[in-house]
matplotlib code that plots the C-alpha trace (Angstrom):
import matplotlib.pyplot as plt

x = [16.7, 13.7, 10.4, 7.4, 4.9, 2.6, 3.4, 7.2, 9.7, 12.9, 16.1, 19.7, 21.1, 22.8, 25.0, 25.7, 24.1, 20.8, 20.9, 21.8, 18.6, 15.9, 13.1, 14.3, 16.2, 14.4, 17.3, 16.8, 13.6, 15.4, 14.5, 17.0, 16.5, 16.9, 20.1, 21.5, 20.3, 21.4, 24.8, 23.6, 25.0, 27.5, 26.1, 23.2, 22.8, 21.4, 18.1, 15.2, 12.6, 9.1, 8.1, 5.9, 8.9, 11.0, 8.3, 8.2, 12.0, 12.1, 9.2, 10.9, 14.1, 12.2, 10.5, 13.8, 14.9, 14.4, 13.4, 11.2, 14.0, 16.0, 13.0, 12.7, 16.3, 15.8, 12.8, 14.5, 17.4, 15.1, 13.3, 16.6, 17.5, 14.3, 11.2, 8.9, 9.8, 9.5, 5.9, 4.8, 5.8, 4.2, 0.9, 0.5, 1.2, -0.1, -1.4, 1.9, 4.3, 2.5, 3.6, 7.2, 7.3, 5.5, 3.9, 5.2, 8.7, 9.3, 9.7, 12.7, 13.9, 14.0, 15.9, 18.5, 18.4, 22.0, 23.2, 20.9, 21.7, 23.0, 21.8, 20.4, 16.6, 14.8, 16.4, 18.0, 17.7, 19.7, 19.8, 23.5, 22.6, 19.4, 20.8, 21.1, 17.5, 16.5, 19.6, 18.9, 15.3, 16.3, 17.8, 16.0, 15.5, 12.7, 10.8, 7.9, 7.4, 3.7, 3.8, 6.1, 6.1, 8.1, 9.2, 11.6, 12.0, 10.9, 7.9, 8.4, 5.4, 5.4, 9.2, 10.0, 12.9, 14.9, 16.6, 17.7, 16.5, 13.0, 13.5, 12.2, 8.7, 8.5, 10.0, 7.5, 4.5, 5.3, 5.7, 2.1, 1.1, 2.3, 1.5, -2.0, -3.0, -1.2, 1.0, 3.9, 7.1, 8.8, 6.3, 7.1, 9.7, 10.6, 12.2, 13.8, 14.3, 17.3, 17.1, 19.3, 18.2, 17.7, 18.0, 21.3, 21.7, 21.8, 24.2, 26.5, 26.4, 29.6, 27.6, 24.7, 24.2, 22.4, 23.6, 25.2, 23.6, 21.0, 17.5, 17.0, 13.8, 12.1, 12.5, 15.4, 13.2, 10.3, 12.6, 13.9, 10.4, 9.4, 12.4, 11.5, 7.8, 8.6, 11.1, 8.6, 5.8, 8.3, 9.5, 6.2, 3.2, 0.6, 2.5, 0.8, 2.8, 2.1, 3.5, 4.4, 5.5, 6.1, 5.8, 2.5, 3.7, 4.6, 2.2, -1.1, 0.5, 2.4, -0.9, -2.8, 0.0, 0.3, -2.9, -4.2, -0.9, -0.5, -2.1, -1.2, -2.3, -1.0, -1.6, -1.1, -3.9, -6.2, -5.5, -5.7, -9.0, -10.5, -9.6, -10.9, -14.0, -14.6, -14.2, -16.6, -19.2, -18.8, -19.1, -22.5, -23.9, -23.1, -23.8, -27.0, -26.0, -26.7, -23.8, -25.7, -25.7, -22.1, -19.9, -16.2, -13.2, -9.8, -6.7, -4.0, -5.1, -2.4, -2.7, -3.8, -6.3, -7.9, -7.9, -9.9, -12.2, -12.7, -13.7, -16.1, -17.6, -18.2, -19.9, -22.1, -23.0, -23.8, -26.1, -28.1, -26.3, -25.4, -21.7, -22.0, -23.9, -21.4, -18.5, -19.9, -19.7, -15.9, -13.8, -10.1, -7.6, -4.0, -1.0, -2.7, -6.1, -9.3, -9.1, -11.1, -11.9, -9.4, -6.4, -3.2, -1.0, -3.8, -3.0, -5.5, -6.5, -7.5, -9.8, -13.0, -12.9, -12.5, -15.2, -16.9, -16.5, -20.3, -20.4, -18.2, -20.0, -21.0, -18.4, -16.9, -13.1, -10.2, -8.1, -9.8, -6.8, -6.7, -9.5, -7.9, -9.1, -10.6, -12.6, -13.9, -15.0, -16.9, -18.6, -19.0, -19.8, -18.4, -19.5, -16.2, -12.6, -9.7, -6.0, -3.4, -1.1, 1.8, 1.6, 1.6, -0.9, -2.8, -6.1, -5.8, -8.1, -10.3, -10.7, -11.7, -14.0, -15.7, -16.2, -17.9, -20.1, -21.7, -21.9, -23.4, -20.9, -18.0, -16.0, -12.3, -9.6, -6.0, -4.3, -0.8, 2.0, 4.2, 2.7, 5.1, 3.2, -0.4, -2.7, -4.0, -3.6, -6.6, -6.4, -6.7, -9.6, -11.4, -10.9, -11.9, -15.1, -16.2, -15.8, -18.2, -15.8, -15.4, -11.7, -9.5, -5.7, -3.1, -0.6, -0.9, -1.7, -2.2, -5.8, -7.9, -10.3, -13.9, -16.9, -14.5, -12.9, -9.9, -11.0, -8.7, -8.3, -9.1, -5.9, -7.3, -4.3, -4.0, -3.1, -6.8, -7.1, -4.0, -3.2, -6.8, -6.8, -3.6, -4.7, -8.1, -6.8, -4.1, -6.3, -8.6, -5.9, -7.5, -6.3, -6.4, -7.4, -10.4, -11.8, -14.8, -12.5, -11.4, -15.0, -15.8, -12.8, -14.1, -17.7, -16.3, -14.3, -17.4, -19.3, -17.2, -17.3, -17.9, -19.9, -22.6, -23.9, -23.0, -22.5, -20.3, -17.7, -14.9, -15.3, -12.8, -12.0, -9.0, -5.6, -5.3, -8.1, -6.3, -5.8, -9.5, -10.3, -7.9, -9.8, -13.1, -11.7, -10.0, -13.3, -15.2, -12.4, -12.3, -16.0, -16.0, -13.3, -15.4, -18.5, -16.6, -15.3, -11.7, -11.5, -13.1, -11.5, -12.5, -16.0, -17.6, -18.1, -14.3, -13.4, -13.4, -11.4, -8.8, -8.4, -8.1, -5.4, -3.4, -3.1, 0.2, 0.3, 3.8, 4.7, 7.6, 7.2, 9.5, 12.5, 13.9, 17.2, 17.4, 20.4, 19.4, 21.0]
y = [25.5, 26.2, 28.1, 27.5, 30.2, 28.0, 29.1, 28.7, 27.7, 29.6, 28.0, 29.1, 25.7, 25.4, 23.0, 19.6, 20.6, 21.2, 18.0, 16.1, 17.3, 14.7, 17.1, 19.7, 17.7, 17.6, 16.0, 16.3, 18.3, 21.5, 24.1, 26.1, 29.2, 27.1, 25.5, 29.0, 30.4, 27.5, 26.7, 23.3, 23.6, 20.8, 18.9, 17.6, 16.3, 19.0, 17.3, 18.6, 16.0, 16.4, 14.7, 12.2, 11.4, 10.8, 8.6, 6.5, 6.1, 5.0, 2.6, 0.9, 0.6, -0.8, -3.4, -4.5, -6.0, -9.7, -9.7, -7.7, -7.0, -5.5, -3.3, -2.5, -1.3, 0.7, 2.5, 3.2, 4.8, 6.8, 8.1, 9.2, 11.0, 12.6, 12.4, 14.1, 11.6, 8.7, 9.7, 10.5, 7.0, 5.5, 7.4, 6.6, 2.9, 2.0, -1.4, -2.5, -0.8, -1.1, -4.8, -3.5, -0.4, -2.2, -5.6, -8.1, -7.0, -4.7, -7.8, -8.9, -5.3, -5.3, -8.6, -7.3, -3.6, -3.6, -4.7, -2.4, 0.6, 3.5, 6.8, 7.8, 8.4, 9.2, 8.8, 6.0, 6.6, 4.2, 3.7, 4.6, 8.0, 8.5, 11.7, 13.2, 12.9, 16.6, 17.8, 15.4, 16.6, 20.2, 20.4, 22.9, 20.3, 18.8, 22.0, 21.0, 17.4, 16.5, 12.7, 10.1, 6.4, 4.6, 1.0, -0.8, -3.5, -6.4, -7.9, -7.0, -8.4, -12.1, -12.2, -11.3, -9.3, -7.6, -5.1, -2.0, -3.5, -2.8, 0.9, -0.4, -0.4, 3.3, 4.2, 2.2, 3.3, 7.0, 6.4, 5.3, 8.3, 10.4, 8.1, 7.2, 10.0, 12.9, 14.2, 16.2, 14.0, 16.9, 16.6, 12.9, 11.3, 7.6, 6.6, 3.5, 3.0, 0.9, -1.0, -3.9, -7.2, -10.8, -12.0, -14.1, -13.6, -9.9, -10.0, -12.4, -10.4, -8.3, -5.9, -5.4, -1.6, -1.5, -1.5, -4.8, -5.7, -8.0, -6.4, -4.1, -4.8, -3.9, -0.5, 0.6, 0.0, 1.9, 4.8, 5.0, 5.1, 7.7, 9.9, 9.5, 10.4, 13.4, 14.7, 14.3, 16.2, 18.9, 19.3, 18.8, 19.2, 18.4, 15.7, 12.5, 9.4, 6.0, 2.9, 0.1, -3.5, -3.6, -6.9, -7.7, -7.3, -3.7, -2.7, -2.5, -1.0, 1.7, 2.6, 2.8, 4.8, 7.4, 7.6, 10.5, 12.4, 13.0, 12.3, 8.6, 5.2, 1.7, 0.5, -3.1, -3.0, -0.3, -0.1, -3.9, -3.9, -1.2, -2.8, -6.2, -4.6, -2.6, -5.8, -7.7, -4.9, -5.2, -9.0, -8.7, -7.1, -10.4, -13.1, -11.5, -12.5, -9.5, -8.3, -9.2, -12.8, -13.1, -15.6, -14.8, -17.1, -15.4, -17.4, -15.4, -13.8, -11.2, -7.5, -7.5, -10.3, -8.8, -5.4, -6.7, -8.4, -5.2, -3.2, -5.8, -6.2, -2.4, -2.6, -5.3, -3.2, -0.3, -2.7, -3.6, -6.3, -5.9, -5.9, -9.4, -10.7, -9.4, -10.8, -14.2, -14.3, -14.3, -17.4, -16.4, -19.2, -18.8, -21.3, -22.9, -23.3, -21.5, -18.7, -20.0, -18.6, -19.8, -19.8, -18.6, -16.0, -14.2, -10.5, -7.8, -7.1, -10.8, -11.0, -9.6, -12.4, -15.6, -18.1, -19.6, -23.3, -23.5, -22.3, -25.2, -27.9, -30.6, -29.8, -32.8, -32.4, -34.2, -33.7, -32.9, -31.0, -28.5, -26.9, -26.3, -24.2, -27.2, -27.9, -24.4, -24.4, -27.7, -26.8, -23.0, -22.9, -19.4, -17.4, -15.6, -16.9, -14.4, -15.3, -13.0, -15.8, -15.6, -19.4, -20.6, -23.2, -22.8, -22.8, -26.4, -28.1, -29.7, -26.3, -24.5, -27.3, -27.3, -23.5, -24.3, -27.0, -24.6, -21.5, -20.9, -18.0, -18.4, -15.2, -16.3, -13.6, -15.0, -11.7, -12.6, -11.2, -11.6, -14.3, -16.9, -16.5, -16.5, -19.0, -20.3, -19.3, -17.9, -20.6, -23.3, -21.5, -21.2, -24.9, -26.1, -24.0, -24.7, -21.1, -19.9, -18.2, -14.4, -14.0, -11.2, -11.6, -9.5, -9.7, -9.5, -12.8, -13.5, -13.6, -16.7, -18.3, -17.8, -18.6, -19.2, -15.7, -14.1, -12.6, -10.3, -11.3, -8.6, -7.4, -6.6, -4.3, -1.5, 0.9, 1.2, 2.8, 4.4, 7.1, 8.5, 8.3, 10.3, 12.9, 13.4, 13.8, 16.3, 18.2, 19.3, 19.3, 16.5, 16.4, 12.6, 9.6, 7.8, 4.3, 6.1, 7.6, 4.0, 2.8, 5.8, 4.7, 1.1, 2.3, 4.6, 1.9, -0.3, 2.5, 2.3, -1.5, -2.6, -5.4, -2.9, -2.7, -6.2, -9.1, -10.8, -7.9, -7.4, -6.5, -3.7, -1.1, -1.9, -0.8, 1.7, 3.6, 4.0, 7.7, 8.3, 5.7, 7.5, 10.8, 9.2, 7.7, 11.0, 12.9, 10.3, 10.5, 14.2, 14.5, 11.9, 14.0, 17.0, 15.1, 14.0, 17.4, 16.5, 19.3, 22.2, 25.1, 23.9, 24.7, 21.8, 23.5, 23.9, 20.2, 19.0, 22.0, 21.4, 17.8, 18.9, 21.5, 18.5, 16.7, 17.1, 16.2, 15.2, 17.8, 20.1, 23.8, 26.6, 27.6, 31.0, 31.6, 33.0, 34.4, 33.0, 29.8]
z = [-4.9, -7.1, -6.9, -9.0, -10.0, -11.9, -15.4, -14.9, -12.3, -11.2, -10.1, -9.5, -10.6, -13.9, -16.0, -14.5, -11.1, -12.9, -14.8, -11.5, -9.8, -10.5, -9.6, -12.1, -14.8, -18.1, -20.0, -23.7, -23.3, -22.2, -24.8, -26.8, -24.6, -21.4, -22.7, -23.3, -19.9, -17.8, -19.6, -21.0, -24.5, -25.1, -22.1, -24.1, -27.6, -29.9, -30.7, -28.5, -27.5, -26.1, -22.9, -25.0, -27.1, -24.1, -22.6, -25.8, -25.8, -22.2, -22.6, -25.6, -23.5, -20.5, -22.6, -23.9, -20.6, -20.1, -16.3, -14.1, -11.6, -14.5, -15.4, -11.6, -11.5, -14.7, -13.3, -10.0, -11.9, -14.0, -10.9, -9.4, -12.7, -13.9, -11.7, -14.2, -16.9, -14.5, -13.4, -16.9, -17.8, -14.8, -15.0, -18.7, -18.2, -14.8, -15.5, -17.1, -14.6, -11.2, -10.8, -11.4, -9.4, -6.5, -5.9, -6.9, -8.1, -5.1, -2.9, -5.0, -5.1, -1.3, -1.2, -3.7, -2.4, -1.3, -4.7, -6.5, -4.5, -6.6, -5.2, -1.9, -1.8, 1.5, 4.9, 6.7, 10.4, 12.5, 16.3, 16.5, 15.0, 17.0, 18.5, 15.0, 13.9, 14.6, 12.7, 9.8, 9.5, 9.7, 6.2, 4.0, 1.2, 3.5, 4.1, 1.8, 3.1, 3.5, 3.4, 5.0, 4.6, 7.2, 7.8, 10.1, 7.5, 9.8, 7.9, 4.3, 2.4, 3.0, 2.9, 6.5, 7.8, 5.1, 7.3, 5.4, 2.3, 3.4, 2.1, -1.2, 0.4, 1.3, -2.0, -3.8, -1.8, -2.3, -6.0, -6.0, -3.8, -6.7, -9.6, -8.4, -6.0, -7.5, -4.6, -5.8, -5.4, -3.6, -0.8, -0.1, 2.1, 2.4, 5.7, 6.9, 10.6, 10.8, 14.2, 12.9, 11.4, 12.4, 8.8, 8.8, 5.1, 5.6, 8.5, 6.5, 3.3, 2.9, 0.6, 3.0, 3.4, 6.7, 10.3, 10.8, 14.2, 15.6, 15.6, 18.7, 20.6, 23.9, 25.5, 23.3, 20.3, 21.8, 22.8, 19.2, 17.8, 20.3, 19.4, 15.7, 16.1, 18.4, 15.8, 13.0, 14.9, 15.8, 12.1, 10.4, 12.8, 10.1, 8.1, 7.1, 8.5, 7.1, 9.0, 6.6, 7.0, 10.8, 12.6, 14.1, 17.6, 16.9, 14.2, 16.2, 19.3, 17.3, 15.6, 18.9, 20.6, 18.0, 16.1, 18.1, 18.3, 14.5, 11.1, 10.9, 9.8, 9.3, 5.7, 6.4, 9.0, 7.8, 4.1, 3.6, 5.6, 3.5, 0.1, 1.4, 2.7, -0.6, -2.6, -0.4, -0.6, -4.4, -4.3, -2.6, -5.8, -7.5, -4.8, -3.5, 0.1, 2.3, 4.5, 7.6, 6.5, 5.5, 7.4, 7.1, 7.6, 7.8, 7.6, 9.2, 12.5, 12.8, 12.6, 8.9, 9.3, 12.4, 10.8, 7.9, 10.3, 12.3, 9.4, 7.9, 11.4, 11.5, 8.2, 9.5, 12.5, 10.2, 8.3, 11.4, 13.4, 17.0, 18.0, 19.5, 16.5, 14.1, 16.0, 15.9, 12.1, 12.1, 12.2, 12.6, 12.0, 12.9, 13.3, 16.3, 14.6, 15.2, 17.8, 20.8, 24.2, 26.7, 24.3, 25.7, 24.1, 22.3, 21.5, 22.5, 18.9, 18.5, 21.5, 19.9, 17.4, 19.5, 19.2, 22.2, 22.8, 22.9, 19.3, 18.0, 20.1, 17.7, 15.0, 13.3, 13.4, 11.7, 14.9, 18.2, 19.5, 16.7, 14.6, 11.2, 8.3, 6.6, 9.8, 9.9, 6.2, 6.6, 9.8, 9.9, 6.1, 5.5, 2.5, 2.4, 2.7, 3.1, 3.4, 4.8, 6.2, 3.7, 3.4, -0.2, -1.0, 2.3, 0.4, -0.7, -3.2, -0.4, 1.3, -1.9, -3.0, 0.4, -0.1, -3.4, -2.0, 0.5, -1.6, -5.1, -5.6, -2.9, -2.3, -2.0, -1.5, -1.2, -0.4, 0.7, -1.5, -3.4, -5.6, -4.2, -0.9, -2.2, -0.4, -3.8, -7.5, -9.3, -12.0, -9.2, -7.5, -10.9, -11.6, -8.2, -8.0, -11.6, -12.4, -9.7, -7.3, -7.0, -6.7, -5.4, -5.1, -3.4, -6.3, -10.1, -11.9, -15.5, -16.8, -16.3, -18.9, -17.9, -20.2, -23.1, -22.8, -21.0, -17.6, -15.7, -12.0, -9.5, -7.8, -4.3, -3.6, -1.2, -4.0, -4.5, -1.1, 0.6, -2.1, -1.9, 1.9, 2.1, -0.5, 1.0, 4.6, 3.5, 1.2, 4.2, 6.8, 8.8, 12.4, 12.5, 10.4, 11.8, 11.3, 9.7, 7.0, 6.1, 6.1, 3.8, 1.5, 1.3, 0.4, -2.3, -3.8, -3.9, -5.5, -8.6, -9.0, -12.5, -11.0, -9.9, -13.4, -14.6, -12.3, -15.0, -14.7, -12.2, -8.6, -8.8, -11.5, -13.8, -12.5, -15.3, -13.7, -10.3, -10.6, -11.0, -8.2, -5.9, -6.4, -5.7, -2.5, -1.6, -1.8, 0.3, 2.9, 3.0, 3.4, 6.2, 7.9, 7.6, 8.9, 11.9, 12.8, 11.8, 9.2, 11.1, 9.1, 5.7, 4.3, 2.8, -0.6, -0.9, -0.2, -3.9, -5.1, -2.3, -3.5, -7.1, -6.0, -4.5, -7.8, -9.6, -13.3, -14.5, -17.2, -17.9, -17.2, -18.5, -16.3, -15.6, -14.0, -10.6, -8.9, -5.5, -4.4]

ax = plt.figure().add_subplot(projection="3d")
ax.plot(x, y, z, "-o")
ax.set_aspect("equal")
plt.show()
């Protein structure tokens, strides 16, 4: 419907149709000449505003709401009305708006999605309409799609099955691809695979907008996923596909099944691993404990926890440990306690991290039939404690104090989100370790008091990683996304750690710097893809320019009317 030449854009839309297009609408910023050319006189008030003035007005209105869920709904409506204004507001106020657009408010947004639903965004693909996927994808409005984020809504943050409400996650993630990474919003497509829900509240809710059916599993589920991926590859052979918030039984196997078939990754597994690894590499600058001497306890041995362990283990191997030596330095704790050899029901991705019974011989245990997290901390004396369990309060005072007893500067990362599911609060960790812990959390928390001053808590959030990974891979036309590219992303994040220059500073850059961080990560990822031969047609001296060419800045350009529809 529109075509951009750089200096201006052309469109055949006019009047209400132009104002109704969120990618073209300028609202009160249309110039006098544009109002004349596009039949807008009378549809808009006469005062012409700049984009900056519109941002100021919207920011004032946003701050007038009492709750974050009201602010979330306000921003979603703005995004569906005027995308340029929405992103100008977001980019200029990342630290204030990121917790509203994504974690932590997005969790409540998913829970209330059916009630907040106003205007379609993205695609809802349901099993009853599986045969229509090719036809749905074929519409010309999707011709420029480069990045897809997809979920089936089964494991939304730490909230579990939200069914069709899970669409809030792809919408939010892609907002960050644009706000932090710079991808043009017209190239992004959120998708919800509606395979039903086992959430009784959704099924009983008369206002629920999804397919009112129990969640489909087994072969029918796999066939639906295969039909979806096949249609994606057919329609967009070089698209980036990001899997988001799938249950652990599906997340790892979907990634392994499709990672060599198209440009794809799972953010819960690989993005979480990269940001945790980057934060740990940053922490080493403060603790002075070499990577090869770290001992890592992970509470939550699902796909995310094992993904974190896998990437840190790879970093340890790069630093000089053998594969077996590195594996012994991980203590994975799940609902049944420490993962041990001989346990039944272990998933394939958990097997590399089981401890031998010989390794725990002589441990003093509270209960001999189960090795709990406190047992692990007291006996293994880990230097790092990471939580991805979704269990609020799992890092109890005895556990945190035990970490402080065996470490001068314990590294403690309760990464579950939203905040209601965090394993411990930063203020409690600060108190229980006498201010010695290096803390990273998965959701935003208020500052703590350290050395008599306010200290911002590091939000160890995937938004530091995935926008840059996507932009870097797309910029060089990578054929796949490798583990090495995520390692490069983690090291790039660590390279811009404020703690590198001052150990009293944060492990991660401020959220307000995410756009710059994403470009640093994108360059590292693109160069790694080139090094691995995954971007064969791109000369290395063109990599940085190609990344810059991908970055869209939200601003208005002049419009000219076209007779073409």
